[in-house]
ChimeraX commands (.cxc) that place a marker at each C-alpha (Angstrom):
marker #1 position 88.57,81.97,55.25 radius 0.5
marker #1 position 87.25,79.61,57.90 radius 0.5
marker #1 position 86.19,80.63,61.32 radius 0.5
marker #1 position 87.39,78.51,64.23 radius 0.5
marker #1 position 86.58,78.63,67.90 radius 0.5
marker #1 position 87.41,81.79,69.80 radius 0.5
marker #1 position 90.47,81.22,71.96 radius 0.5
marker #1 position 90.75,83.47,74.98 radius 0.5
marker #1 position 93.98,83.69,76.93 radius 0.5
marker #1 position 93.94,82.32,80.45 radius 0.5
marker #1 position 95.82,83.93,83.27 radius 0.5
marker #1 position 97.27,82.18,86.26 radius 0.5
marker #1 position 97.36,78.46,86.79 radius 0.5
marker #1 position 94.56,75.96,86.48 radius 0.5
marker #1 position 92.18,74.81,83.81 radius 0.5
marker #1 position 90.60,77.38,81.54 radius 0.5
marker #1 position 87.06,76.07,81.98 radius 0.5
marker #1 position 86.76,76.00,85.76 radius 0.5
marker #1 position 83.69,77.29,87.55 radius 0.5
marker #1 position 83.47,81.02,88.16 radius 0.5
marker #1 position 84.82,82.07,91.54 radius 0.5
marker #1 position 82.54,83.74,94.01 radius 0.5
marker #1 position 83.45,86.96,95.80 radius 0.5
marker #1 position 84.73,85.09,98.85 radius 0.5
marker #1 position 87.16,83.05,96.73 radius 0.5
marker #1 position 88.42,86.16,94.96 radius 0.5
marker #1 position 88.88,88.05,98.25 radius 0.5
marker #1 position 90.70,85.11,99.79 radius 0.5
marker #1 position 93.07,84.89,96.82 radius 0.5
marker #1 position 93.75,88.65,96.83 radius 0.5
marker #1 position 94.40,88.75,100.56 radius 0.5
marker #1 position 96.57,85.63,100.40 radius 0.5
marker #1 position 98.78,86.81,97.54 radius 0.5
marker #1 position 98.14,90.54,97.55 radius 0.5
marker #1 position 97.53,92.90,94.67 radius 0.5
marker #1 position 99.25,96.12,93.67 radius 0.5
marker #1 position 97.51,98.88,91.76 radius 0.5
marker #1 position 99.63,101.77,90.52 radius 0.5
marker #1 position 98.83,104.81,88.46 radius 0.5
marker #1 position 99.87,108.37,87.77 radius 0.5
marker #1 position 97.70,111.38,87.04 radius 0.5
marker #1 position 99.37,114.32,85.33 radius 0.5
marker #1 position 97.85,117.68,84.51 radius 0.5
marker #1 position 99.71,119.64,81.84 radius 0.5
marker #1 position 98.97,123.01,80.30 radius 0.5
marker #1 position 100.93,123.93,77.16 radius 0.5
marker #1 position 103.58,121.29,77.96 radius 0.5
marker #1 position 104.00,122.67,81.49 radius 0.5
marker #1 position 103.37,120.13,84.19 radius 0.5
marker #1 position 101.03,121.69,86.72 radius 0.5
marker #1 position 100.21,118.70,88.89 radius 0.5
marker #1 position 101.33,115.11,89.30 radius 0.5
marker #1 position 99.56,112.65,91.57 radius 0.5
marker #1 position 101.11,109.23,92.06 radius 0.5
marker #1 position 98.74,106.57,93.31 radius 0.5
marker #1 position 100.05,103.33,94.78 radius 0.5
marker #1 position 97.67,100.87,96.38 radius 0.5
marker #1 position 98.60,97.56,97.97 radius 0.5
marker #1 position 95.79,95.27,99.04 radius 0.5
marker #1 position 96.93,92.36,101.17 radius 0.5
marker #1 position 96.23,90.64,104.44 radius 0.5
marker #1 position 97.95,91.90,107.57 radius 0.5
marker #1 position 100.15,88.78,107.64 radius 0.5
marker #1 position 101.20,89.22,104.01 radius 0.5
marker #1 position 101.91,92.92,104.60 radius 0.5
marker #1 position 104.08,92.10,107.61 radius 0.5
marker #1 position 105.99,89.53,105.55 radius 0.5
marker #1 position 106.70,92.36,103.11 radius 0.5
marker #1 position 107.93,94.57,105.96 radius 0.5
marker #1 position 104.88,96.82,106.00 radius 0.5
marker #1 position 103.45,97.54,109.46 radius 0.5
marker #1 position 102.99,101.31,109.61 radius 0.5
marker #1 position 99.61,100.96,111.34 radius 0.5
marker #1 position 101.35,99.56,114.42 radius 0.5
marker #1 position 103.38,102.77,114.81 radius 0.5
marker #1 position 100.90,105.39,113.58 radius 0.5
marker #1 position 99.80,107.40,116.64 radius 0.5
marker #1 position 96.36,108.12,115.19 radius 0.5
marker #1 position 95.67,104.41,114.70 radius 0.5
marker #1 position 97.40,103.06,117.81 radius 0.5
marker #1 position 95.63,105.35,120.31 radius 0.5
marker #1 position 98.67,107.51,121.04 radius 0.5
marker #1 position 96.99,110.52,119.43 radius 0.5
marker #1 position 95.74,111.83,122.79 radius 0.5
marker #1 position 99.29,111.75,124.14 radius 0.5
marker #1 position 100.51,113.73,121.14 radius 0.5
marker #1 position 97.75,116.32,121.48 radius 0.5
marker #1 position 98.62,116.82,125.15 radius 0.5
marker #1 position 102.35,117.02,124.39 radius 0.5
marker #1 position 101.66,119.54,121.63 radius 0.5
marker #1 position 99.60,121.66,124.04 radius 0.5
marker #1 position 102.42,121.60,126.65 radius 0.5
marker #1 position 105.05,122.53,124.07 radius 0.5
marker #1 position 102.95,125.42,122.75 radius 0.5
marker #1 position 102.52,126.74,126.28 radius 0.5
marker #1 position 106.29,126.48,126.95 radius 0.5
marker #1 position 107.01,128.31,123.68 radius 0.5
marker #1 position 104.54,131.05,124.55 radius 0.5
marker #1 position 106.18,131.47,127.98 radius 0.5
marker #1 position 109.65,131.53,126.42 radius 0.5
marker #1 position 108.53,134.21,123.96 radius 0.5
marker #1 position 106.90,136.22,126.76 radius 0.5
marker #1 position 103.38,135.88,125.36 radius 0.5
marker #1 position 102.00,134.06,128.41 radius 0.5
marker #1 position 102.53,134.27,132.14 radius 0.5
marker #1 position 104.21,131.36,133.93 radius 0.5
marker #1 position 101.59,129.12,135.53 radius 0.5
marker #1 position 98.83,130.40,133.23 radius 0.5
marker link #1:1,2 radius 0.2
marker link #1:2,3 radius 0.2
marker link #1:3,4 radius 0.2
marker link #1:4,5 radius 0.2
marker link #1:5,6 radius 0.2
marker link #1:6,7 radius 0.2
marker link #1:7,8 radius 0.2
marker link #1:8,9 radius 0.2
marker link #1:9,10 radius 0.2
marker link #1:10,11 radius 0.2
marker link #1:11,12 radius 0.2
marker link #1:12,13 radius 0.2
marker link #1:13,14 radius 0.2
marker link #1:14,15 radius 0.2
marker link #1:15,16 radius 0.2
marker link #1:16,17 radius 0.2
marker link #1:17,18 radius 0.2
marker link #1:18,19 radius 0.2
marker link #1:19,20 radius 0.2
marker link #1:20,21 radius 0.2
marker link #1:21,22 radius 0.2
marker link #1:22,23 radius 0.2
marker link #1:23,24 radius 0.2
marker link #1:24,25 radius 0.2
marker link #1:25,26 radius 0.2
marker link #1:26,27 radius 0.2
marker link #1:27,28 radius 0.2
marker link #1:28,29 radius 0.2
marker link #1:29,30 radius 0.2
marker link #1:30,31 radius 0.2
marker link #1:31,32 radius 0.2
marker link #1:32,33 radius 0.2
marker link #1:33,34 radius 0.2
marker link #1:34,35 radius 0.2
marker link #1:35,36 radius 0.2
marker link #1:36,37 radius 0.2
marker link #1:37,38 radius 0.2
marker link #1:38,39 radius 0.2
marker link #1:39,40 radius 0.2
marker link #1:40,41 radius 0.2
marker link #1:41,42 radius 0.2
marker link #1:42,43 radius 0.2
marker link #1:43,44 radius 0.2
marker link #1:44,45 radius 0.2
marker link #1:45,46 radius 0.2
marker link #1:46,47 radius 0.2
marker link #1:47,48 radius 0.2
marker link #1:48,49 radius 0.2
marker link #1:49,50 radius 0.2
marker link #1:50,51 radius 0.2
marker link #1:51,52 radius 0.2
marker link #1:52,53 radius 0.2
marker link #1:53,54 radius 0.2
marker link #1:54,55 radius 0.2
marker link #1:55,56 radius 0.2
marker link #1:56,57 radius 0.2
marker link #1:57,58 radius 0.2
marker link #1:58,59 radius 0.2
marker link #1:59,60 radius 0.2
marker link #1:60,61 radius 0.2
marker link #1:61,62 radius 0.2
marker link #1:62,63 radius 0.2
marker link #1:63,64 radius 0.2
marker link #1:64,65 radius 0.2
marker link #1:65,66 radius 0.2
marker link #1:66,67 radius 0.2
marker link #1:67,68 radius 0.2
marker link #1:68,69 radius 0.2
marker link #1:69,70 radius 0.2
marker link #1:70,71 radius 0.2
marker link #1:71,72 radius 0.2
marker link #1:72,73 radius 0.2
marker link #1:73,74 radius 0.2
marker link #1:74,75 radius 0.2
marker link #1:75,76 radius 0.2
marker link #1:76,77 radius 0.2
marker link #1:77,78 radius 0.2
marker link #1:78,79 radius 0.2
marker link #1:79,80 radius 0.2
marker link #1:80,81 radius 0.2
marker link #1:81,82 radius 0.2
marker link #1:82,83 radius 0.2
marker link #1:83,84 radius 0.2
marker link #1:84,85 radius 0.2
marker link #1:85,86 radius 0.2
marker link #1:86,87 radius 0.2
marker link #1:87,88 radius 0.2
marker link #1:88,89 radius 0.2
marker link #1:89,90 radius 0.2
marker link #1:90,91 radius 0.2
marker link #1:91,92 radius 0.2
marker link #1:92,93 radius 0.2
marker link #1:93,94 radius 0.2
marker link #1:94,95 radius 0.2
marker link #1:95,96 radius 0.2
marker link #1:96,97 radius 0.2
marker link #1:97,98 radius 0.2
marker link #1:98,99 radius 0.2
marker link #1:99,100 radius 0.2
marker link #1:100,101 radius 0.2
marker link #1:101,102 radius 0.2
marker link #1:102,103 radius 0.2
marker link #1:103,104 radius 0.2
marker link #1:104,105 radius 0.2
marker link #1:105,106 radius 0.2
marker link #1:106,107 radius 0.2
marker link #1:107,108 radius 0.2
view
């Protein structure tokens, strides 16, 4: 039995013996193309599923995310600064409910 050179699979395009990429190159590639990480955690006891946690993580640039139709941060009140408006609206609605239920005097 003869031993030959170790052949390692290459992933992606390009030559197999290119220089190692630095962190900046890797980050640029990930943000340009994006990366998806998915996983599930299940806790079972005697074949009874007690807990399931599904993890989905997408890492991409803002432009790439928008191309994919993902822009939740633009509409999230806590990230867009509308949280103060929601807190004030919540306070007003609670006061109106208390008045309607007779728990608070009008104007108080």
